[in-house]
N, CA, C and O atoms as a GROMACS GRO file, in nm:
protein
  504
    1MET      N    1   4.203   3.007  10.004
    1MET     CA    2   4.262   3.113   9.932
    1MET      C    3   4.181   3.244   9.948
    1MET      O    4   4.060   3.243   9.927
    2THR      N    5   4.242   3.348   9.983
    2THR     CA    6   4.172   3.470  10.012
    2THR      C    7   4.139   3.540   9.885
    2THR      O    8   4.185   3.500   9.778
    3PHE      N    9   4.057   3.645   9.894
    3PHE     CA   10   4.015   3.723   9.781
    3PHE      C   11   4.132   3.793   9.715
    3PHE      O   12   4.137   3.801   9.592
    4SER      N   13   4.226   3.844   9.794
    4SER     CA   14   4.340   3.915   9.735
    4SER      C   15   4.428   3.817   9.660
    4SER      O   16   4.483   3.857   9.558
    5GLN      N   17   4.444   3.696   9.701
    5GLN     CA   18   4.527   3.598   9.625
    5GLN      C   19   4.456   3.563   9.491
    5GLN      O   20   4.520   3.554   9.386
    6ARG      N   21   4.326   3.544   9.499
    6ARG     CA   22   4.252   3.512   9.376
    6ARG      C   23   4.259   3.630   9.280
    6ARG      O   24   4.276   3.612   9.159
    7PHE      N   25   4.245   3.749   9.334
    7PHE     CA   26   4.247   3.868   9.248
    7PHE      C   27   4.386   3.887   9.185
    7PHE      O   28   4.396   3.930   9.070
    8LEU      N   29   4.494   3.854   9.258
    8LEU     CA   30   4.629   3.867   9.208
    8LEU      C   31   4.652   3.767   9.092
    8LEU      O   32   4.708   3.803   8.988
    9ARG      N   33   4.608   3.639   9.112
    9ARG     CA   34   4.620   3.542   9.004
    9ARG      C   35   4.535   3.581   8.882
    9ARG      O   36   4.578   3.564   8.768
   10PHE      N   37   4.415   3.632   8.906
   10PHE     CA   38   4.333   3.678   8.796
   10PHE      C   39   4.405   3.787   8.715
   10PHE      O   40   4.407   3.783   8.592
   11MET      N   41   4.463   3.883   8.786
   11MET     CA   42   4.530   3.994   8.716
   11MET      C   43   4.656   3.946   8.640
   11MET      O   44   4.688   3.999   8.534
   12MET      N   45   4.726   3.844   8.695
   12MET     CA   46   4.840   3.790   8.625
   12MET      C   47   4.792   3.722   8.494
   12MET      O   48   4.858   3.736   8.391
   13GLY      N   49   4.682   3.650   8.497
   13GLY     CA   50   4.628   3.590   8.381
   13GLY      C   51   4.581   3.693   8.276
   13GLY      O   52   4.602   3.675   8.157
   14VAL      N   53   4.519   3.798   8.321
   14VAL     CA   54   4.480   3.906   8.228
   14VAL      C   55   4.602   3.969   8.167
   14VAL      O   56   4.602   4.001   8.048
   15GLY      N   57   4.708   3.989   8.246
   15GLY     CA   58   4.832   4.049   8.191
   15GLY      C   59   4.894   3.956   8.087
   15GLY      O   60   4.935   4.003   7.982
   16ILE      N   61   4.901   3.831   8.113
   16ILE     CA   62   4.961   3.739   8.014
   16ILE      C   63   4.874   3.733   7.889
   16ILE      O   64   4.927   3.727   7.778
   17GLY      N   65   4.740   3.736   7.906
   17GLY     CA   66   4.653   3.733   7.788
   17GLY      C   67   4.668   3.856   7.704
   17GLY      O   68   4.668   3.852   7.581
   18LEU      N   69   4.681   3.972   7.775
   18LEU     CA   70   4.703   4.098   7.699
   18LEU      C   71   4.830   4.099   7.626
   18LEU      O   72   4.839   4.155   7.517
   19GLY      N   73   4.932   4.039   7.683
   19GLY     CA   74   5.063   4.029   7.615
   19GLY      C   75   5.056   3.944   7.491
   19GLY      O   76   5.116   3.977   7.389
   20PHE      N   77   4.979   3.832   7.499
   20PHE     CA   78   4.960   3.748   7.375
   20PHE      C   79   4.881   3.822   7.269
   20PHE      O   80   4.912   3.814   7.150
   21LEU      N   81   4.778   3.896   7.313
   21LEU     CA   82   4.700   3.972   7.214
   21LEU      C   83   4.783   4.080   7.150
   21LEU      O   84   4.769   4.106   7.030
   22ALA      N   85   4.868   4.143   7.226
   22ALA     CA   86   4.955   4.251   7.169
   22ALA      C   87   5.049   4.189   7.062
   22ALA      O   88   5.073   4.247   6.956
   23MET      N   89   5.100   4.070   7.095
   23MET     CA   90   5.192   4.005   7.000
   23MET      C   91   5.112   3.965   6.874
   23MET      O   92   5.162   3.982   6.763
   24ALA      N   93   4.992   3.914   6.892
   24ALA     CA   94   4.915   3.862   6.780
   24ALA      C   95   4.858   3.975   6.694
   24ALA      O   96   4.860   3.965   6.571
   25PHE      N   97   4.808   4.080   6.753
   25PHE     CA   98   4.737   4.185   6.680
   25PHE      C   99   4.806   4.320   6.677
   25PHE      O  100   4.750   4.418   6.629
   26GLY      N  101   4.926   4.327   6.727
   26GLY     CA  102   5.001   4.449   6.734
   26GLY      C  103   5.050   4.493   6.599
   26GLY      O  104   5.014   4.434   6.497
   27PRO      N  105   5.132   4.596   6.597
   27PRO     CA  106   5.183   4.647   6.463
   27PRO      C  107   5.267   4.541   6.399
   27PRO      O  108   5.338   4.466   6.466
   28ARG      N  109   5.259   4.536   6.268
   28ARG     CA  110   5.328   4.436   6.190
   28ARG      C  111   5.436   4.503   6.101
   28ARG      O  112   5.421   4.616   6.056
   29ALA      N  113   5.545   4.429   6.080
   29ALA     CA  114   5.650   4.483   5.998
   29ALA      C  115   5.640   4.440   5.852
   29ALA      O  116   5.735   4.455   5.776
   30PHE      N  117   5.527   4.389   5.814
   30PHE     CA  118   5.507   4.348   5.672
   30PHE      C  119   5.372   4.399   5.623
   30PHE      O  120   5.282   4.428   5.702
   31SER      N  121   5.362   4.409   5.496
   31SER     CA  122   5.235   4.442   5.432
   31SER      C  123   5.214   4.348   5.316
   31SER      O  124   5.310   4.296   5.258
   32CYS      N  125   5.094   4.328   5.284
   32CYS     CA  126   5.065   4.238   5.170
   32CYS      C  127   4.946   4.296   5.089
   32CYS      O  128   4.845   4.344   5.142
   33SER      N  129   4.966   4.287   4.964
   33SER     CA  130   4.862   4.329   4.872
   33SER      C  131   4.859   4.218   4.766
   33SER      O  132   4.963   4.177   4.714
   34TYR      N  133   4.740   4.171   4.737
   34TYR     CA  134   4.726   4.059   4.647
   34TYR      C  135   4.697   4.101   4.504
   34TYR      O  136   4.680   4.016   4.415
   35PHE      N  137   4.693   4.231   4.481
   35PHE     CA  138   4.670   4.282   4.345
   35PHE      C  139   4.802   4.268   4.265
   35PHE      O  140   4.911   4.291   4.320
   36PRO      N  141   4.792   4.233   4.140
   36PRO     CA  142   4.915   4.212   4.058
   36PRO      C  143   5.005   4.331   4.046
   36PRO      O  144   5.128   4.317   4.048
   37ASN      N  145   4.944   4.454   4.035
   37ASN     CA  146   5.022   4.574   4.021
   37ASN      C  147   5.107   4.595   4.142
   37ASN      O  148   5.226   4.621   4.127
   38ALA      N  149   5.053   4.587   4.260
   38ALA     CA  150   5.126   4.610   4.382
   38ALA      C  151   5.235   4.499   4.408
   38ALA      O  152   5.344   4.526   4.460
   39ARG      N  153   5.198   4.377   4.370
   39ARG     CA  154   5.293   4.270   4.392
   39ARG      C  155   5.418   4.286   4.308
   39ARG      O  156   5.529   4.263   4.356
   40VAL      N  157   5.401   4.326   4.182
   40VAL     CA  158   5.517   4.347   4.093
   40VAL      C  159   5.597   4.465   4.138
   40VAL      O  160   5.720   4.456   4.145
   41LEU      N  161   5.534   4.576   4.171
   41LEU     CA  162   5.613   4.693   4.216
   41LEU      C  163   5.682   4.666   4.346
   41LEU      O  164   5.794   4.714   4.364
   42ASP      N  165   5.627   4.594   4.436
   42ASP     CA  166   5.693   4.560   4.566
   42ASP      C  167   5.815   4.468   4.539
   42ASP      O  168   5.922   4.487   4.598
   43GLU      N  169   5.798   4.372   4.451
   43GLU     CA  170   5.905   4.281   4.418
   43GLU      C  171   6.021   4.357   4.356
   43GLU      O  172   6.137   4.331   4.388
   44ALA      N  173   5.992   4.450   4.268
   44ALA     CA  174   6.102   4.526   4.209
   44ALA      C  175   6.169   4.619   4.305
   44ALA      O  176   6.290   4.640   4.299
   45LYS      N  177   6.090   4.676   4.396
   45LYS     CA  178   6.146   4.773   4.493
   45LYS      C  179   6.236   4.705   4.598
   45LYS      O  180   6.336   4.763   4.641
   46PHE      N  181   6.200   4.582   4.641
   46PHE     CA  182   6.272   4.522   4.748
   46PHE      C  183   6.392   4.440   4.707
   46PHE      O  184   6.472   4.402   4.792
   47LYS      N  185   6.406   4.412   4.582
   47LYS     CA  186   6.526   4.344   4.534
   47LYS      C  187   6.634   4.447   4.513
   47LYS      O  188   6.604   4.566   4.508
   48ARG      N  189   6.759   4.405   4.499
   48ARG     CA  190   6.867   4.498   4.476
   48ARG      C  191   6.843   4.569   4.347
   48ARG      O  192   6.845   4.509   4.240
   49LEU      N  193   6.820   4.699   4.359
   49LEU     CA  194   6.780   4.782   4.243
   49LEU      C  195   6.901   4.855   4.184
   49LEU      O  196   6.980   4.914   4.257
   50SER      N  197   6.914   4.848   4.054
   50SER     CA  198   7.018   4.922   3.986
   50SER      C  199   6.956   5.005   3.875
   50SER      O  200   6.843   4.984   3.831
   51LEU      N  201   7.038   5.103   3.833
   51LEU     CA  202   6.990   5.192   3.724
   51LEU      C  203   7.077   5.170   3.600
   51LEU      O  204   7.198   5.152   3.614
   52SER      N  205   7.019   5.170   3.481
   52SER     CA  206   7.094   5.168   3.360
   52SER      C  207   7.160   5.305   3.340
   52SER      O  208   7.129   5.402   3.409
   53ALA      N  209   7.249   5.311   3.245
   53ALA     CA  210   7.318   5.442   3.217
   53ALA      C  211   7.218   5.548   3.171
   53ALA      O  212   7.224   5.664   3.209
   54GLU      N  213   7.124   5.500   3.085
   54GLU     CA  214   7.021   5.593   3.039
   54GLU      C  215   6.930   5.647   3.151
   54GLU      O  216   6.897   5.765   3.153
   55ALA      N  217   6.891   5.557   3.245
   55ALA     CA  218   6.810   5.600   3.357
   55ALA      C  219   6.886   5.687   3.454
   55ALA      O  220   6.832   5.781   3.512
   56ASN      N  221   7.016   5.653   3.472
   56ASN     CA  222   7.099   5.729   3.559
   56ASN      C  223   7.114   5.874   3.510
   56ASN      O  224   7.106   5.970   3.587
   57GLN      N  225   7.138   5.887   3.375
   57GLN     CA  226   7.143   6.015   3.312
   57GLN      C  227   7.014   6.099   3.324
   57GLN      O  228   7.020   6.220   3.346
   58PHE      N  229   6.898   6.032   3.308
   58PHE     CA  230   6.772   6.096   3.322
   58PHE      C  231   6.753   6.152   3.465
   58PHE      O  232   6.708   6.265   3.483
   59PHE      N  233   6.788   6.070   3.565
   59PHE     CA  234   6.775   6.112   3.705
   59PHE      C  235   6.866   6.232   3.733
   59PHE      O  236   6.831   6.321   3.810
   60ALA      N  237   6.983   6.233   3.670
   60ALA     CA  238   7.074   6.346   3.691
   60ALA      C  239   7.018   6.474   3.627
   60ALA      O  240   7.020   6.582   3.686
   61ASP      N  241   6.967   6.457   3.503
   61ASP     CA  242   6.913   6.572   3.430
   61ASP      C  243   6.789   6.632   3.500
   61ASP      O  244   6.775   6.754   3.507
   62GLU      N  245   6.704   6.549   3.550
   62GLU     CA  246   6.579   6.594   3.612
   62GLU      C  247   6.595   6.624   3.766
   62GLU      O  248   6.500   6.667   3.833
   63LYS      N  249   6.715   6.600   3.817
   63LYS     CA  250   6.739   6.623   3.956
   63LYS      C  251   6.649   6.542   4.045
   63LYS      O  252   6.595   6.594   4.143
   64LEU      N  253   6.633   6.417   4.013
   64LEU     CA  254   6.555   6.324   4.091
   64LEU      C  255   6.650   6.238   4.175
   64LEU      O  256   6.767   6.223   4.141
   65ASP      N  257   6.600   6.180   4.283
   65ASP     CA  258   6.688   6.102   4.370
   65ASP      C  259   6.625   5.966   4.398
   65ASP      O  260   6.514   5.937   4.352
   66SER      N  261   6.696   5.882   4.475
   66SER     CA  262   6.651   5.749   4.502
   66SER      C  263   6.529   5.745   4.592
   66SER      O  264   6.457   5.645   4.592
   67VAL      N  265   6.504   5.851   4.668
   67VAL     CA  266   6.385   5.857   4.754
   67VAL      C  267   6.263   5.870   4.660
   67VAL      O  268   6.160   5.807   4.685
   68PHE      N  269   6.275   5.948   4.558
   68PHE     CA  270   6.160   5.961   4.461
   68PHE      C  271   6.143   5.828   4.393
   68PHE      O  272   6.029   5.787   4.370
   69LEU      N  273   6.249   5.759   4.361
   69LEU     CA  274   6.238   5.634   4.293
   69LEU      C  275   6.165   5.529   4.374
   69LEU      O  276   6.080   5.458   4.320
   70LYS      N  277   6.196   5.516   4.499
   70LYS     CA  278   6.135   5.414   4.584
   70LYS      C  279   5.998   5.459   4.638
   70LYS      O  280   5.904   5.379   4.642
   71ASP      N  281   5.986   5.586   4.679
   71ASP     CA  282   5.858   5.627   4.736
   71ASP      C  283   5.753   5.668   4.639
   71ASP      O  284   5.635   5.665   4.674
   72GLN      N  285   5.790   5.706   4.518
   72GLN     CA  286   5.687   5.752   4.425
   72GLN      C  287   5.674   5.648   4.305
   72GLN      O  288   5.568   5.589   4.283
   73LEU      N  289   5.786   5.631   4.232
   73LEU     CA  290   5.777   5.545   4.111
   73LEU      C  291   5.736   5.407   4.140
   73LEU      O  292   5.648   5.353   4.073
   74PHE      N  293   5.798   5.343   4.242
   74PHE     CA  294   5.767   5.204   4.271
   74PHE      C  295   5.658   5.188   4.372
   74PHE      O  296   5.640   5.079   4.426
   75LYS      N  297   5.587   5.293   4.399
   75LYS     CA  298   5.472   5.284   4.494
   75LYS      C  299   5.341   5.322   4.430
   75LYS      O  300   5.236   5.264   4.458
   76LYS      N  301   5.347   5.423   4.342
   76LYS     CA  302   5.224   5.484   4.294
   76LYS      C  303   5.207   5.470   4.139
   76LYS      O  304   5.128   5.544   4.080
   77SER      N  305   5.277   5.383   4.079
   77SER     CA  306   5.267   5.364   3.934
   77SER      C  307   5.165   5.258   3.895
   77SER      O  308   5.128   5.175   3.977
   78LYS      N  309   5.122   5.261   3.774
   78LYS     CA  310   5.037   5.161   3.720
   78LYS      C  311   5.106   5.088   3.610
   78LYS      O  312   5.156   5.151   3.517
   79ILE      N  313   5.110   4.958   3.618
   79ILE     CA  314   5.187   4.877   3.521
   79ILE      C  315   5.092   4.843   3.404
   79ILE      O  316   4.976   4.806   3.422
   80ASP      N  317   5.151   4.857   3.282
   80ASP     CA  318   5.083   4.824   3.163
   80ASP      C  319   5.110   4.675   3.130
   80ASP      O  320   5.208   4.642   3.064
   81PHE      N  321   5.024   4.589   3.179
   81PHE     CA  322   5.048   4.447   3.164
   81PHE      C  323   5.033   4.399   3.018
   81PHE      O  324   5.093   4.299   2.979
   82ASP      N  325   4.951   4.473   2.938
   82ASP     CA  326   4.929   4.433   2.798
   82ASP      C  327   5.057   4.448   2.715
   82ASP      O  328   5.084   4.366   2.627
   83ASN      N  329   5.135   4.551   2.743
   83ASN     CA  330   5.261   4.575   2.667
   83ASN      C  331   5.385   4.523   2.734
   83ASN      O  332   5.494   4.529   2.676
   84SER      N  333   5.371   4.472   2.854
   84SER     CA  334   5.489   4.418   2.925
   84SER      C  335   5.520   4.277   2.879
   84SER      O  336   5.434   4.204   2.830
   85LYS      N  337   5.647   4.241   2.897
   85LYS     CA  338   5.687   4.100   2.864
   85LYS      C  339   5.704   4.023   2.993
   85LYS      O  340   5.815   3.997   3.038
   86LYS      N  341   5.591   3.988   3.052
   86LYS     CA  342   5.594   3.930   3.184
   86LYS      C  343   5.629   3.779   3.186
   86LYS      O  344   5.652   3.722   3.293
   87ASP      N  345   5.632   3.718   3.070
   87ASP     CA  346   5.665   3.575   3.066
   87ASP      C  347   5.806   3.553   3.010
   87ASP      O  348   5.847   3.439   2.990
   88GLN      N  349   5.878   3.659   2.985
   88GLN     CA  350   6.015   3.655   2.930
   88GLN      C  351   6.111   3.592   3.035
   88GLN      O  352   6.099   3.616   3.155
   89THR      N  353   6.203   3.513   2.984
   89THR     CA  354   6.305   3.456   3.071
   89THR      C  355   6.439   3.504   3.027
   89THR      O  356   6.454   3.530   2.907
   90PRO      N  357   6.539   3.520   3.111
   90PRO     CA  358   6.541   3.500   3.256
   90PRO      C  359   6.485   3.621   3.334
   90PRO      O  360   6.454   3.611   3.453
   91CYS      N  361   6.475   3.731   3.267
   91CYS     CA  362   6.425   3.851   3.342
   91CYS      C  363   6.295   3.899   3.280
   91CYS      O  364   6.285   3.911   3.157
   92ARG      N  365   6.197   3.928   3.363
   92ARG     CA  366   6.071   3.977   3.311
   92ARG      C  367   6.082   4.128   3.297
   92ARG      O  368   6.147   4.195   3.377
   93GLU      N  369   6.017   4.180   3.193
   93GLU     CA  370   6.025   4.322   3.163
   93GLU      C  371   5.890   4.386   3.173
   93GLU      O  372   5.795   4.338   3.113
   94TYR      N  373   5.879   4.490   3.246
   94TYR     CA  374   5.750   4.561   3.268
   94TYR      C  375   5.758   4.706   3.226
   94TYR      O  376   5.864   4.768   3.236
   95ILE      N  377   5.647   4.760   3.178
   95ILE     CA  378   5.632   4.896   3.145
   95ILE      C  379   5.530   4.962   3.242
   95ILE      O  380   5.418   4.913   3.258
   96ALA      N  381   5.569   5.069   3.304
   96ALA     CA  382   5.477   5.132   3.398
   96ALA      C  383   5.460   5.281   3.372
   96ALA      O  384   5.548   5.344   3.314
   97ASN      N  385   5.347   5.336   3.415
   97ASN     CA  386   5.317   5.478   3.398
   97ASN      C  387   5.302   5.538   3.535
   97ASN      O  388   5.234   5.481   3.622
   98TYR      N  389   5.365   5.652   3.556
   98TYR     CA  390   5.354   5.728   3.678
   98TYR      C  391   5.292   5.866   3.648
   98TYR      O  392   5.339   5.939   3.560
   99THR      N  393   5.191   5.899   3.720
   99THR     CA  394   5.131   6.038   3.706
   99THR      C  395   5.117   6.093   3.846
   99THR      O  396   5.058   6.030   3.934
  100SER      N  397   5.174   6.212   3.866
  100SER     CA  398   5.160   6.275   4.002
  100SER      C  399   5.022   6.332   4.014
  100SER      O  400   4.948   6.344   3.917
  101LYS      N  401   4.989   6.368   4.141
  101LYS     CA  402   4.857   6.422   4.167
  101LYS      C  403   4.832   6.553   4.097
  101LYS      O  404   4.722   6.577   4.049
  102ASP      N  405   4.937   6.642   4.089
  102ASP     CA  406   4.921   6.769   4.025
  102ASP      C  407   4.946   6.765   3.877
  102ASP      O  408   4.941   6.869   3.812
  103ARG      N  409   4.974   6.644   3.821
  103ARG     CA  410   4.998   6.620   3.677
  103ARG      C  411   5.120   6.694   3.624
  103ARG      O  412   5.131   6.711   3.503
  104LYS      N  413   5.214   6.739   3.708
  104LYS     CA  414   5.335   6.802   3.661
  104LYS      C  415   5.443   6.703   3.625
  104LYS      O  416   5.532   6.732   3.545
  105GLN      N  417   5.434   6.588   3.684
  105GLN     CA  418   5.535   6.482   3.662
  105GLN      C  419   5.466   6.360   3.605
  105GLN      O  420   5.399   6.288   3.679
  106ASP      N  421   5.480   6.336   3.481
  106ASP     CA  422   5.426   6.212   3.414
  106ASP      C  423   5.538   6.142   3.350
  106ASP      O  424   5.605   6.195   3.262
  107TYR      N  425   5.560   6.018   3.395
  107TYR     CA  426   5.674   5.939   3.344
  107TYR      C  427   5.622   5.804   3.296
  107TYR      O  428   5.522   5.751   3.345
  108VAL      N  429   5.697   5.751   3.197
  108VAL     CA  430   5.683   5.616   3.153
  108VAL      C  431   5.819   5.550   3.172
  108VAL      O  432   5.921   5.600   3.125
  109PHE      N  433   5.819   5.440   3.240
  109PHE     CA  434   5.949   5.374   3.267
  109PHE      C  435   5.936   5.226   3.244
  109PHE      O  436   5.829   5.166   3.253
  110THR      N  437   6.054   5.171   3.213
  110THR     CA  438   6.064   5.020   3.189
  110THR      C  439   6.166   4.964   3.286
  110THR      O  440   6.274   5.020   3.306
  111PHE      N  441   6.129   4.851   3.348
  111PHE     CA  442   6.222   4.793   3.438
  111PHE      C  443   6.217   4.640   3.424
  111PHE      O  444   6.117   4.584   3.380
  112GLU      N  445   6.324   4.576   3.461
  112GLU     CA  446   6.335   4.433   3.460
  112GLU      C  447   6.344   4.374   3.597
  112GLU      O  448   6.406   4.432   3.686
  113ILE      N  449   6.284   4.258   3.618
  113ILE     CA  450   6.292   4.191   3.745
  113ILE      C  451   6.355   4.055   3.718
  113ILE      O  452   6.297   3.971   3.649
  114CYS      N  453   6.477   4.030   3.774
  114CYS     CA  454   6.550   3.905   3.759
  114CYS      C  455   6.534   3.827   3.891
  114CYS      O  456   6.463   3.867   3.983
  115LYS      N  457   6.604   3.718   3.893
  115LYS     CA  458   6.597   3.632   4.013
  115LYS      C  459   6.648   3.703   4.140
  115LYS      O  460   6.583   3.696   4.245
  116GLU      N  461   6.761   3.770   4.131
  116GLU     CA  462   6.821   3.835   4.245
  116GLU      C  463   6.814   3.986   4.243
  116GLU      O  464   6.821   4.048   4.348
  117THR      N  465   6.801   4.047   4.126
  117THR     CA  466   6.806   4.195   4.112
  117THR      C  467   6.690   4.248   4.035
  117THR      O  468   6.614   4.172   3.976
  118SER      N  469   6.678   4.376   4.033
  118SER     CA  470   6.588   4.447   3.947
  118SER      C  471   6.661   4.566   3.888
  118SER      O  472   6.747   4.624   3.955
  119GLU      N  473   6.630   4.604   3.767
  119GLU     CA  474   6.700   4.715   3.704
  119GLU      C  475   6.599   4.811   3.632
  119GLU      O  476   6.511   4.769   3.557
  120LEU      N  477   6.618   4.938   3.659
  120LEU     CA  478   6.540   5.040   3.584
  120LEU      C  479   6.610   5.064   3.457
  120LEU      O  480   6.716   5.126   3.455
  121MET      N  481   6.550   5.016   3.347
  121MET     CA  482   6.614   5.023   3.217
  121MET      C  483   6.603   5.160   3.152
  121MET      O  484   6.705   5.212   3.107
  122SER      N  485   6.487   5.220   3.146
  122SER     CA  486   6.468   5.349   3.082
  122SER      C  487   6.353   5.427   3.151
  122SER      O  488   6.261   5.368   3.208
  123ILE      N  489   6.362   5.552   3.144
  123ILE     CA  490   6.256   5.640   3.194
  123ILE      C  491   6.249   5.763   3.109
  123ILE      O  492   6.352   5.818   3.069
  124LYS      N  493   6.127   5.809   3.079
  124LYS     CA  494   6.109   5.927   3.001
  124LYS      C  495   5.981   6.001   3.037
  124LYS      O  496   5.890   5.941   3.094
  125LYS      N  497   5.974   6.124   3.007
  125LYS     CA  498   5.849   6.203   3.032
  125LYS      C  499   5.749   6.169   2.930
  125LYS      O  500   5.785   6.131   2.818
  126LYS      N  501   5.621   6.180   2.964
  126LYS     CA  502   5.511   6.156   2.872
  126LYS      C  503   5.501   6.274   2.780
  126LYS      O  504   5.414   6.276   2.692
   0.00000   0.00000   0.00000
């Protein structure tokens, strides 16, 4: 076997190895956080989310949209586990606090997480 044949086989092995590494350590379509706050907010955000009549009216009055709901409220809020009813059946009820960086938007909201759905029950300004 000549040098060029050995080099060609070596390069094929390197290419296959790099392909496996790219699949194993490449970008991933999932994220995981093991902290309780993030787990609850992610669960509520990814289930079929609905708004109660009171929450829907608040969003209309404040001119807020679903992008704000998913990107801000259910991503950057802190859940008050002491006052939440996390062991309630069939739907768990949580109370969360949202504070923006500039402190212009401070909200307290209540949401329920059921088996198939989640619902934003109420939201109000602090």
